[in-house]
C-alpha positions in Angstrom: 0.0 0.0 0.0 2.7 2.5 0.9 4.6 1.7 -2.2 1.6 2.2 -4.4 0.9 5.5 -2.6 4.5 6.7 -3.1 4.5 5.7 -6.8 1.2 7.6 -7.3 2.8 10.7 -5.8 5.9 10.5 -7.9 3.8 10.1 -11.1 1.8 13.2 -10.2 4.6 15.4 -8.9 7.7 13.9 -10.8 10.7 12.5 -9.0 12.9 15.6 -9.7 10.5 18.1 -8.3 9.8 15.9 -5.3 13.5 15.3 -4.5 14.1 19.0 -4.5 12.0 19.3 -1.3 14.0 16.5 0.3 17.2 18.5 -0.2 16.1 21.1 2.4 15.9 18.3 5.0 19.5 17.2 4.3 22.3 18.1 6.7 25.9 17.9 5.5 25.0 15.7 2.6 23.3 13.1 4.9 19.6 12.3 5.3 18.8 11.4 8.8 17.6 7.8 8.8 14.4 7.4 10.8 13.9 11.1 10.9 13.4 12.0 7.2 10.5 10.0 5.6 8.8 10.0 2.3 5.6 11.2 4.1 7.5 14.1 5.6 8.9 15.2 2.3 5.4 15.0 0.8 3.9 17.1 3.6 6.6 19.7 2.9 5.7 19.6 -0.8 2.0 20.0 0.0 2.7 22.9 2.3 4.7 24.8 -0.3 2.1 24.1 -3.0 -0.7 25.5 -0.8 1.5 28.5 0.2 2.3 29.3 -3.4 -1.4 29.1 -4.4 -2.3 31.4 -1.5 0.4 33.9 -2.5 -0.7 33.7 -6.1 -4.3 34.6 -5.1 -3.2 37.5 -3.0 -0.9 38.9 -5.7 -3.7 38.8 -8.2 -5.9 41.1 -6.2 
């Protein structure tokens, strides 16, 4: 189930766009095992997506 969910996200978002959000969670070229998860990266992606849409709406006023 988790694998199918992750594949669906990567199909919608694209791997390269998605991995860019993971880079902000990296410290000294190391991902912290057990701390950084696919779900965390996806939540970060969703946050920035909603934030950009909100800013876009405000700037269009």
